[in-house]
Residue frames as a rotation matrix with the C-alpha (Angstrom) as fourth column:
MET 1
-0.627 -0.230 0.744 -15.67
0.266 0.835 0.482 22.70
-0.732 0.500 -0.462 9.03
LYS 2
-0.310 0.529 -0.790 -17.29
-0.871 -0.491 0.013 22.95
-0.381 0.692 0.613 5.62
LEU 3
-0.797 0.134 0.589 -19.55
0.206 0.977 0.056 20.05
-0.568 0.166 -0.806 4.64
LEU 4
-0.213 0.776 -0.593 -21.93
-0.959 -0.282 -0.026 19.59
-0.187 0.564 0.805 1.83
LEU 5
-0.829 -0.024 0.558 -23.82
-0.129 0.980 -0.150 16.27
-0.544 -0.197 -0.816 2.14
THR 6
-0.164 0.756 -0.633 -26.12
-0.936 -0.321 -0.141 15.02
-0.310 0.570 0.761 -0.60
SER 7
0.538 0.387 0.749 -27.57
-0.172 0.920 -0.352 11.97
-0.825 0.061 0.561 -2.28
PHE 8
0.085 -0.488 0.869 -26.15
0.915 0.383 0.125 12.55
-0.394 0.785 0.479 -5.75
LEU 9
-0.565 -0.354 0.745 -24.50
0.690 -0.698 0.191 15.67
0.452 0.622 0.639 -7.15
HIS 10
0.292 0.708 -0.643 -26.21
0.838 -0.514 -0.184 19.05
-0.461 -0.485 -0.743 -6.55
PRO 11
0.468 -0.079 0.880 -26.34
0.654 -0.639 -0.405 22.34
0.594 0.765 -0.248 -8.49
TYR 12
0.992 -0.053 0.117 -25.05
-0.121 -0.694 0.710 24.12
0.043 -0.718 -0.695 -5.30
ILE 13
0.609 -0.793 -0.028 -21.60
0.739 0.554 0.383 22.46
-0.288 -0.254 0.923 -5.50
PRO 14
0.029 -0.661 0.750 -19.89
0.816 -0.417 -0.399 25.29
0.577 0.624 0.528 -7.50
GLU 15
0.426 0.146 0.893 -20.97
-0.255 -0.927 0.274 27.83
0.868 -0.345 -0.358 -5.00
PHE 16
0.994 -0.092 0.059 -19.51
-0.019 0.384 0.923 25.64
-0.108 -0.919 0.380 -2.24
VAL 17
0.143 -0.983 0.117 -16.04
0.082 0.129 0.988 24.95
-0.986 -0.132 0.099 -3.83
SER 18
0.964 0.042 -0.262 -14.16
-0.247 -0.214 -0.945 25.68
-0.095 0.976 -0.196 -6.97
GLY 19
0.130 -0.978 -0.162 -10.85
-0.991 -0.125 -0.040 24.67
0.019 0.166 -0.986 -8.57
LYS 20
-0.432 -0.348 -0.832 -9.31
-0.411 0.897 -0.162 21.21
0.803 0.272 -0.530 -7.90
ILE 21
0.383 0.495 0.780 -11.02
-0.920 0.279 0.275 18.58
-0.081 -0.823 0.562 -5.89
ALA 22
-0.826 -0.563 0.018 -9.73
-0.563 0.827 0.010 15.25
-0.020 -0.002 -1.000 -4.85
TYR 23
0.126 0.954 -0.273 -12.21
-0.945 0.199 0.259 12.71
0.301 0.225 0.926 -6.02
ILE 24
-0.718 -0.339 0.609 -12.51
-0.613 0.723 -0.320 9.65
-0.331 -0.602 -0.726 -3.81
ASP 25
-0.072 0.730 -0.680 -14.23
-0.950 0.158 0.270 6.83
0.305 0.665 0.682 -5.65
ASP 26
-0.885 -0.461 0.068 -13.73
-0.453 0.815 -0.361 3.75
0.111 -0.350 -0.930 -3.39
ALA 27
-0.373 0.846 0.381 -17.35
-0.375 0.237 -0.896 3.36
-0.849 -0.477 0.229 -2.75
THR 28
0.349 0.537 -0.768 -17.99
-0.868 -0.124 -0.481 3.00
-0.354 0.834 0.423 -6.52
ARG 29
-0.577 -0.817 -0.021 -15.70
-0.741 0.512 0.434 -0.14
-0.344 0.266 -0.901 -6.93
SER 30
-0.585 0.467 0.663 -18.67
0.291 0.884 -0.365 -2.46
-0.757 -0.021 -0.654 -7.12
PHE 31
0.439 0.893 -0.102 -20.43
0.381 -0.288 -0.879 -0.20
-0.814 0.347 -0.467 -9.54
ALA 32
-0.490 -0.811 -0.320 -17.63
0.030 -0.383 0.923 0.59
-0.871 0.443 0.212 -12.01
ASP 33
-0.883 0.089 0.460 -19.81
0.466 0.284 0.838 -0.36
-0.056 0.955 -0.292 -15.05
GLN 34
0.119 0.967 -0.226 -22.87
0.920 -0.193 -0.341 1.70
-0.373 -0.167 -0.912 -13.95
PRO 35
0.059 -0.049 0.997 -23.59
0.782 -0.618 -0.077 4.70
0.620 0.784 0.002 -16.05
TRP 36
0.929 0.358 0.091 -24.07
0.229 -0.752 0.619 7.03
0.290 -0.554 -0.780 -13.00
VAL 37
0.404 -0.820 -0.405 -20.40
0.661 -0.044 0.749 6.71
-0.632 -0.570 0.525 -12.05
GLU 38
-0.531 -0.700 0.478 -19.32
0.844 -0.386 0.372 8.50
-0.075 0.601 0.796 -15.31
VAL 39
0.281 0.723 0.630 -22.29
0.613 -0.641 0.462 10.84
0.738 0.257 -0.624 -15.31
GLU 40
0.872 0.037 -0.488 -21.08
0.455 -0.426 0.782 12.07
-0.179 -0.904 -0.388 -11.91
ARG 41
-0.159 -0.968 -0.192 -17.53
0.674 -0.249 0.696 12.69
-0.721 -0.019 0.692 -13.01
ARG 42
-0.397 0.105 0.912 -18.76
0.847 -0.340 0.408 14.34
0.352 0.935 0.046 -16.31
GLN 43
0.522 0.782 0.340 -21.11
0.591 -0.619 0.518 16.71
0.615 -0.069 -0.785 -14.44
LEU 44
0.659 -0.394 -0.641 -18.53
0.496 -0.412 0.764 17.76
-0.565 -0.821 -0.076 -11.91
ARG 45
-0.496 -0.804 0.327 -16.22
0.761 -0.221 0.611 18.62
-0.419 0.552 0.721 -14.80
GLU 46
-0.173 0.575 0.800 -19.09
0.785 -0.410 0.464 20.53
0.595 0.708 -0.380 -16.37
MET 47
0.862 0.436 -0.259 -19.45
0.497 -0.626 0.601 22.56
0.100 -0.647 -0.756 -13.13
GLY 48
0.699 -0.614 0.367 -15.86
-0.330 -0.731 -0.597 23.73
0.635 0.296 -0.714 -13.77
LEU 49
0.672 -0.438 0.597 -14.14
-0.587 0.178 0.790 21.49
-0.452 -0.881 -0.138 -11.24
GLU 50
0.054 -0.737 -0.673 -10.85
-0.790 0.381 -0.481 19.76
0.611 0.558 -0.561 -11.96
LEU 51
0.918 0.356 0.174 -10.95
-0.391 0.742 0.544 16.21
0.065 -0.568 0.821 -10.67
ILE 52
-0.212 -0.972 -0.097 -7.88
-0.876 0.233 -0.421 14.66
0.432 -0.004 -0.902 -9.14
ASN 53
0.556 0.499 -0.664 -8.49
-0.235 0.861 0.450 10.91
0.797 -0.094 0.597 -8.71
LEU 54
-0.397 -0.650 0.648 -7.63
-0.841 -0.024 -0.540 9.76
0.367 -0.759 -0.538 -5.19
PRO 55
0.479 0.503 -0.719 -8.45
-0.175 0.858 0.483 6.02
0.860 -0.106 0.499 -4.73
MET 56
0.281 -0.324 0.904 -7.79
-0.946 -0.252 0.203 5.63
0.162 -0.912 -0.377 -0.95
ALA 57
0.922 0.124 0.367 -7.48
-0.215 0.952 0.218 1.80
-0.322 -0.279 0.904 -1.20
THR 58
0.616 -0.704 0.354 -4.36
0.780 0.481 -0.399 2.04
0.111 0.522 0.846 -3.26
THR 59
0.415 -0.498 0.762 -2.83
0.009 -0.835 -0.551 5.30
0.910 0.235 -0.342 -2.04
ASP 60
-0.306 -0.604 -0.736 -0.17
0.826 0.216 -0.521 5.55
0.474 -0.767 0.432 0.69
PRO 61
0.567 0.709 -0.419 -1.31
0.824 -0.498 0.271 7.85
-0.017 -0.499 -0.866 3.38
LYS 62
-0.297 -0.708 -0.641 1.71
0.445 -0.697 0.563 10.20
-0.845 -0.118 0.521 2.90
ASP 63
-0.904 -0.055 0.423 0.63
0.425 -0.201 0.883 10.57
0.037 0.978 0.205 -0.68
ALA 64
0.023 0.995 0.095 -3.03
0.874 -0.066 0.481 11.03
0.485 0.072 -0.871 0.21
ALA 65
0.330 0.028 -0.943 -2.08
0.692 -0.687 0.221 13.83
-0.642 -0.726 -0.247 2.70
ARG 66
-0.693 -0.654 -0.304 0.07
0.259 -0.619 0.742 15.57
-0.673 0.435 0.598 0.05
ILE 67
-0.703 0.489 0.516 -2.78
0.601 0.022 0.799 15.41
0.379 0.872 -0.309 -2.49
LEU 68
0.279 0.921 -0.271 -5.25
0.913 -0.168 0.371 16.66
0.296 -0.351 -0.888 -0.08
ASP 69
0.039 -0.343 -0.939 -3.05
0.570 -0.764 0.302 19.60
-0.821 -0.547 0.166 0.79
GLU 70
-0.872 -0.490 0.010 -2.87
0.232 -0.394 0.889 20.52
-0.432 0.777 0.457 -3.00
VAL 71
-0.588 0.705 0.396 -6.56
0.652 0.123 0.748 20.65
0.479 0.698 -0.532 -3.67
ASP 72
-0.723 0.404 0.561 -9.50
-0.425 -0.900 0.100 23.05
0.545 -0.166 0.822 -2.98
GLY 73
0.091 0.789 0.607 -11.85
-0.972 0.204 -0.120 20.41
-0.219 -0.579 0.785 -1.64
VAL 74
-0.938 -0.333 0.092 -12.57
-0.313 0.932 0.184 16.80
-0.147 0.144 -0.979 -1.53
TYR 75
0.036 0.971 -0.238 -15.51
-0.994 0.060 0.096 14.86
0.107 0.233 0.967 -3.02
VAL 76
-0.832 -0.291 0.473 -16.31
-0.404 0.901 -0.156 11.45
-0.381 -0.320 -0.867 -1.66
ALA 77
-0.512 0.604 -0.611 -18.53
-0.722 0.084 0.687 9.59
0.466 0.793 0.393 -4.19
GLY 78
0.205 0.758 0.619 -21.42
-0.910 0.381 -0.165 7.21
-0.361 -0.529 0.768 -3.42
GLY 79
-0.172 -0.149 -0.974 -21.73
-0.524 0.851 -0.038 3.49
0.834 0.504 -0.225 -3.75
GLU 80
0.455 0.186 -0.871 -21.06
0.402 0.830 0.387 0.94
0.795 -0.526 0.303 -0.99
THR 81
0.645 -0.196 0.739 -20.47
-0.612 -0.711 0.346 2.71
0.458 -0.675 -0.578 2.42
TYR 82
0.864 -0.309 0.398 -19.01
-0.146 0.602 0.785 -0.39
-0.482 -0.736 0.475 4.03
ASP 83
0.523 -0.726 0.447 -16.46
0.849 0.398 -0.347 -0.78
0.074 0.561 0.824 1.21
LEU 84
0.413 -0.368 0.833 -15.54
0.079 -0.897 -0.436 2.87
0.907 0.246 -0.341 1.41
LEU 85
0.751 -0.183 0.635 -15.03
-0.661 -0.215 0.719 2.71
0.004 -0.959 -0.282 5.18
TRP 86
0.829 -0.446 0.337 -12.98
0.329 0.877 0.349 -0.44
-0.452 -0.178 0.874 4.70
ALA 87
0.489 -0.654 0.577 -10.71
0.701 -0.100 -0.706 1.23
0.519 0.750 0.410 2.05
LEU 88
0.450 -0.318 0.834 -10.03
-0.367 -0.918 -0.152 4.13
0.814 -0.238 -0.530 4.36
ARG 89
0.769 -0.118 0.628 -9.40
-0.605 0.182 0.775 2.03
-0.206 -0.976 0.069 7.55
SER 90
0.827 -0.435 0.357 -7.34
0.418 0.899 0.127 -0.68
-0.376 0.044 0.926 5.97
THR 91
0.366 -0.706 0.607 -4.85
0.683 -0.240 -0.690 1.83
0.633 0.667 0.394 4.51
GLY 92
-0.263 -0.386 -0.884 -4.64
0.880 -0.471 -0.056 4.42
-0.395 -0.793 0.463 7.36
ASN 93
-0.789 -0.025 0.614 -6.18
0.404 -0.774 0.487 6.96
0.464 0.632 0.621 5.11
PHE 94
0.259 0.946 -0.193 -9.25
0.802 -0.099 0.589 7.33
0.538 -0.308 -0.785 7.45
GLU 95
0.288 -0.283 -0.915 -7.18
0.735 -0.547 0.401 9.49
-0.614 -0.788 0.051 9.89
VAL 96
-0.774 -0.627 0.083 -5.64
0.537 -0.583 0.610 11.43
-0.334 0.517 0.788 7.01
LEU 97
-0.492 0.620 0.611 -9.00
0.494 -0.380 0.782 12.43
0.717 0.687 -0.119 5.56
LYS 98
0.558 0.707 -0.434 -10.64
0.769 -0.245 0.590 13.19
0.311 -0.664 -0.680 8.85
GLU 99
-0.049 -0.651 -0.758 -7.63
0.804 -0.476 0.357 15.37
-0.593 -0.592 0.547 9.91
LYS 100
-0.859 -0.273 0.433 -7.70
0.508 -0.567 0.648 17.37
0.069 0.777 0.626 6.60
VAL 101
-0.085 0.913 0.400 -11.40
0.503 -0.307 0.808 18.05
0.860 0.270 -0.433 6.73
GLU 102
0.528 0.307 -0.792 -11.28
0.849 -0.166 0.502 19.04
0.023 -0.937 -0.348 10.39
ALA 103
-0.389 -0.746 -0.540 -8.42
0.641 -0.640 0.423 21.45
-0.661 -0.182 0.728 9.56
GLY 104
-0.106 0.430 -0.897 -10.78
-0.218 -0.890 -0.401 23.23
-0.970 0.153 0.188 6.98
LEU 105
-0.966 -0.238 -0.105 -10.60
-0.166 0.251 0.954 21.26
-0.200 0.938 -0.281 3.76
PRO 106
-0.155 0.967 -0.202 -14.19
-0.945 -0.204 -0.254 21.61
-0.287 0.152 0.946 2.22
TYR 107
-0.857 -0.039 0.513 -15.89
-0.062 0.998 -0.027 18.08
-0.511 -0.055 -0.858 2.14
ILE 108
-0.114 0.860 -0.497 -18.59
-0.990 -0.054 0.133 17.06
0.088 0.507 0.857 -0.39
GLY 109
-0.839 -0.034 0.543 -20.14
-0.148 0.975 -0.167 13.73
-0.523 -0.220 -0.823 0.36
THR 110
-0.254 0.818 -0.516 -22.65
-0.950 -0.112 0.292 12.03
0.181 0.564 0.806 -1.88
SER 111
0.616 0.606 -0.503 -24.63
-0.447 0.795 0.410 9.09
0.649 -0.028 0.761 -0.72
ALA 112
0.625 -0.433 -0.649 -22.04
0.675 0.718 0.171 6.85
0.392 -0.545 0.741 0.88
GLY 113
-0.422 -0.840 0.341 -19.80
0.593 -0.540 -0.597 9.87
0.686 -0.049 0.726 1.15
SER 114
-0.092 0.539 0.837 -22.57
-0.558 -0.724 0.405 11.61
0.825 -0.430 0.367 3.15
VAL 115
0.851 0.413 -0.326 -23.09
-0.010 0.632 0.775 8.59
0.526 -0.656 0.541 5.39
LEU 116
0.140 -0.901 -0.410 -19.32
0.756 0.364 -0.544 8.47
0.640 -0.233 0.732 6.12
ALA 117
-0.393 -0.349 0.851 -19.49
-0.084 -0.908 -0.411 11.89
0.916 -0.233 0.327 7.73
ALA 118
0.589 0.766 0.257 -21.70
-0.394 -0.005 0.919 10.62
0.705 -0.643 0.299 10.47
PRO 119
0.096 -0.550 0.830 -20.46
-0.985 0.070 0.160 9.45
-0.146 -0.832 -0.535 13.96
ASP 120
-0.540 -0.193 0.819 -21.25
-0.223 0.971 0.082 5.88
-0.812 -0.139 -0.567 12.82
ILE 121
-0.666 0.196 -0.719 -22.32
-0.744 -0.114 0.658 4.27
0.047 0.974 0.222 9.50
ASP 122
-0.979 0.163 0.123 -24.17
0.147 0.980 -0.133 1.12
-0.142 -0.112 -0.983 10.67
TYR 123
-0.239 0.962 -0.134 -27.59
-0.112 -0.164 -0.980 2.71
-0.965 -0.219 0.147 10.35
VAL 124
-0.049 0.176 -0.983 -27.25
-0.961 -0.277 -0.002 2.34
-0.272 0.945 0.182 6.61
ARG 125
-0.770 -0.382 0.511 -27.21
-0.348 0.923 0.166 -1.37
-0.535 -0.051 -0.843 6.82
LEU 126
0.081 0.905 0.418 -30.75
0.260 0.385 -0.886 -1.61
-0.962 0.180 -0.204 5.42
LEU 127
0.831 0.249 -0.497 -29.54
-0.340 -0.480 -0.809 0.13
-0.440 0.841 -0.315 2.21
ASP 128
0.237 -0.863 -0.447 -26.01
-0.928 -0.065 -0.368 -1.12
0.289 0.502 -0.816 1.86
ASN 129
0.809 0.009 -0.588 -24.23
-0.068 0.995 -0.077 -4.38
0.584 0.102 0.805 1.97
ALA 130
0.576 -0.620 0.534 -22.04
-0.787 -0.241 0.568 -4.87
-0.223 -0.747 -0.626 5.13
ASP 131
0.729 -0.226 0.646 -20.88
0.163 0.974 0.156 -8.25
-0.665 -0.008 0.747 3.70
ILE 132
0.915 -0.336 0.225 -18.88
0.139 -0.260 -0.955 -6.47
0.379 0.905 -0.191 1.07
ALA 133
0.017 -0.920 0.391 -16.25
-0.560 -0.333 -0.759 -5.73
0.828 -0.206 -0.521 3.71
PRO 134
0.701 0.447 -0.555 -16.23
0.114 0.699 0.706 -8.67
0.703 -0.559 0.439 6.07
GLU 135
-0.225 -0.868 -0.442 -12.98
0.776 0.114 -0.620 -7.64
0.589 -0.483 0.648 7.71
LEU 136
-0.532 0.072 0.844 -14.60
-0.191 -0.981 -0.037 -4.40
0.825 -0.181 0.536 8.81
THR 137
-0.144 0.468 -0.872 -15.68
0.854 0.504 0.129 -4.53
0.500 -0.726 -0.473 12.51
ASP 138
-0.503 -0.007 -0.864 -15.50
0.553 -0.771 -0.316 -0.81
-0.663 -0.637 0.392 13.49
TYR 139
-0.052 0.608 0.793 -18.33
0.965 -0.173 0.196 1.16
0.256 0.775 -0.577 11.93
THR 140
0.150 -0.004 -0.989 -17.25
0.562 -0.823 0.088 4.45
-0.814 -0.569 -0.121 13.37
GLY 141
0.607 0.075 0.791 -17.59
0.761 -0.342 -0.551 7.10
0.230 0.937 -0.265 10.73
LEU 142
-0.290 -0.800 0.525 -15.60
0.605 -0.578 -0.547 10.30
0.741 0.159 0.652 10.26
HIS 143
0.213 0.475 -0.854 -17.77
0.967 -0.226 0.116 12.01
-0.138 -0.850 -0.508 12.89
LEU 144
-0.804 -0.412 0.429 -17.56
0.532 -0.821 0.207 15.31
0.267 0.395 0.879 11.00
THR 145
-0.468 0.759 0.453 -21.13
-0.604 -0.648 0.464 16.04
0.645 -0.056 0.762 12.06
GLU 146
-0.745 0.351 0.567 -23.65
-0.418 0.416 -0.807 14.79
-0.519 -0.839 -0.164 14.72
TYR 147
0.220 0.923 -0.316 -26.13
-0.821 0.000 -0.570 14.06
-0.526 0.384 0.758 11.87
ALA 148
-0.547 -0.271 0.792 -26.63
0.080 0.925 0.372 10.81
-0.834 0.266 -0.484 10.09
VAL 149
-0.336 0.399 -0.853 -27.66
-0.838 -0.541 0.077 11.31
-0.431 0.740 0.516 6.58
VAL 150
-0.230 0.369 0.901 -30.06
0.328 0.900 -0.286 8.82
-0.916 0.230 -0.328 4.92
PRO 151
-0.668 -0.205 -0.715 -29.67
-0.478 -0.618 0.624 9.42
-0.570 0.759 0.315 1.25
HIS 152
-0.915 0.273 -0.296 -32.03
-0.198 0.335 0.921 8.70
0.350 0.902 -0.253 -1.72
VAL 153
-0.701 0.710 0.065 -35.26
0.159 0.244 -0.957 8.97
-0.695 -0.660 -0.284 0.35
GLY 154
-0.320 0.657 -0.683 -38.16
-0.931 -0.351 0.099 8.25
-0.175 0.668 0.724 -1.92
ASP 155
0.356 0.496 0.792 -39.90
-0.257 0.867 -0.428 5.36
-0.898 -0.051 0.436 -3.54
ASN 156
0.536 -0.304 -0.788 -37.37
-0.841 -0.114 -0.528 4.58
0.070 0.946 -0.317 -6.26
PRO 157
0.962 -0.227 0.153 -36.13
0.173 0.937 0.304 0.95
-0.213 -0.266 0.940 -6.41
PRO 158
-0.225 0.074 -0.972 -34.01
0.384 0.923 -0.018 -0.42
0.896 -0.377 -0.236 -5.02
PHE 159
-0.976 -0.154 -0.155 -34.70
0.208 -0.437 -0.875 2.21
0.066 -0.886 0.459 -2.29
THR 160
-0.217 0.975 0.051 -38.34
0.449 0.053 0.892 1.91
0.867 0.217 -0.450 -1.21
LEU 161
0.027 0.316 0.948 -40.31
-0.591 -0.760 0.270 3.95
0.806 -0.568 0.167 1.29
ASP 162
0.893 0.362 -0.267 -40.56
-0.063 0.689 0.722 0.76
0.445 -0.628 0.638 3.42
LYS 163
0.222 -0.884 -0.412 -36.86
0.841 0.387 -0.378 0.54
0.493 -0.262 0.829 3.87
PHE 164
-0.547 -0.401 0.735 -36.63
0.024 -0.885 -0.465 4.25
0.837 -0.237 0.494 4.97
ALA 165
0.442 0.801 0.403 -39.47
-0.585 -0.084 0.807 3.68
0.680 -0.593 0.432 7.39
GLU 166
0.816 -0.153 -0.558 -37.60
0.355 0.894 0.274 0.76
0.457 -0.422 0.783 8.77
ILE 167
-0.259 -0.956 0.141 -34.43
0.605 -0.274 -0.748 2.79
0.753 -0.109 0.649 9.20
VAL 168
-0.358 0.156 0.921 -36.33
-0.497 -0.866 -0.047 5.43
0.790 -0.475 0.387 11.21
ARG 169
0.753 0.656 0.053 -38.02
-0.410 0.404 0.817 2.79
0.515 -0.637 0.574 13.32
THR 170
0.710 -0.529 -0.465 -34.79
0.591 0.806 -0.013 0.98
0.382 -0.265 0.885 14.01
TYR 171
-0.205 -0.977 -0.048 -32.33
0.913 -0.173 -0.370 3.74
0.354 -0.120 0.928 14.34
GLY 172
0.123 0.398 0.909 -34.30
0.334 -0.879 0.340 6.95
0.935 0.262 -0.241 14.98
ALA 173
0.971 0.224 -0.083 -33.88
0.134 -0.223 0.966 6.87
0.198 -0.949 -0.246 18.70
ASP 174
0.553 -0.814 -0.177 -30.15
0.589 0.232 0.774 6.50
-0.589 -0.533 0.607 18.59
TYR 175
-0.542 -0.709 0.451 -29.09
0.816 -0.314 0.485 8.58
-0.202 0.631 0.749 15.64
LYS 176
-0.067 0.459 -0.886 -29.90
-0.124 -0.885 -0.450 12.25
-0.990 0.080 0.116 14.54
LEU 177
-0.310 -0.005 0.951 -31.18
0.784 0.564 0.258 11.07
-0.538 0.825 -0.171 11.25
VAL 178
-0.247 0.191 -0.950 -31.47
-0.490 -0.871 -0.048 13.53
-0.836 0.453 0.309 8.25
LEU 179
0.017 0.295 0.955 -33.49
0.606 0.757 -0.244 12.06
-0.795 0.583 -0.166 5.44
LEU 180
-0.321 -0.223 -0.920 -32.45
-0.433 -0.830 0.352 13.59
-0.843 0.511 0.170 2.19
ARG 181
0.687 0.533 0.495 -34.37
0.280 0.434 -0.856 13.12
-0.671 0.727 0.149 -1.11
ASP 182
-0.218 -0.694 0.686 -32.38
0.945 0.026 0.326 13.32
-0.244 0.720 0.650 -4.36
GLY 183
0.128 0.344 0.930 -32.04
0.590 -0.781 0.207 16.98
0.798 0.522 -0.303 -5.08
GLU 184
0.958 0.182 0.221 -31.58
-0.080 -0.573 0.816 18.04
0.275 -0.799 -0.534 -1.46
VAL 185
0.007 -0.987 -0.160 -28.32
0.397 0.149 -0.905 18.87
0.918 -0.057 0.393 0.28
LEU 186
0.849 0.112 -0.516 -27.36
0.528 -0.171 0.831 19.41
0.005 -0.979 -0.205 3.91
ARG 187
0.235 -0.774 0.588 -24.88
0.227 -0.545 -0.807 22.30
0.945 0.323 0.047 4.24
ILE 188
0.815 -0.111 -0.568 -22.84
0.567 -0.045 0.823 22.61
-0.117 -0.993 0.026 7.44
GLU 189
-0.039 -0.843 0.536 -20.53
0.722 -0.395 -0.568 25.59
0.691 0.365 0.625 7.71
ASP 190
-0.735 -0.381 0.561 -19.22
-0.079 -0.774 -0.629 27.91
0.674 -0.506 0.538 10.36
GLY 191
-0.968 0.247 -0.029 -21.62
0.074 0.172 -0.982 26.39
-0.238 -0.953 -0.185 12.93
ARG 192
-0.136 0.925 -0.354 -24.69
-0.859 -0.288 -0.423 26.81
-0.493 0.247 0.834 10.69
THR 193
-0.807 0.156 0.569 -26.70
0.313 0.931 0.189 23.85
-0.501 0.330 -0.800 9.36
GLU 194
-0.216 0.800 -0.560 -29.13
-0.723 -0.516 -0.459 24.35
-0.656 0.306 0.690 6.49
LEU 195
-0.287 0.208 0.935 -31.07
0.553 0.833 -0.015 22.13
-0.782 0.513 -0.354 4.16
ILE 196
-0.428 -0.014 -0.904 -31.01
-0.599 -0.744 0.296 23.33
-0.676 0.668 0.310 0.57
């Protein structure tokens, strides 16, 4: 598998994938009016990538599979992780995405998209709002890696060092946590894992 997990964008992305990417934005639904949503799209285009919008909450699994077969990679945007997981599970697209990435489709996750790659997402409860998806009862992630990325580590509101320390205290014994500052990326490819 080829995974690139980050907090928000990263200059390494064009070295990881080029061409057309499916852009999954379901985690951003609560943040549609926030400037960073458009900044992310614009910067990906400036990196030379062609974005194919793929909202999993409203896409039939057969169509999602076809689109994922036609692109060079998939980019799962940040936002609310629980909303993202609910969008995938409630439509049947969870299995579609997992199957395509496990078959070799390069996966770029940013923030919620990085968390989704873990075996389970519930360790992010202190950063994201589980109440946004009250029907969601299974917090199993895509399990593309054994690592559980904790994005945005630093002391920048609303994410404070106290919250990250609490995540480590609460979940550190049960999860292989990887704390990423903005500007860092975890690359997993061909059995190798590196922090860039």
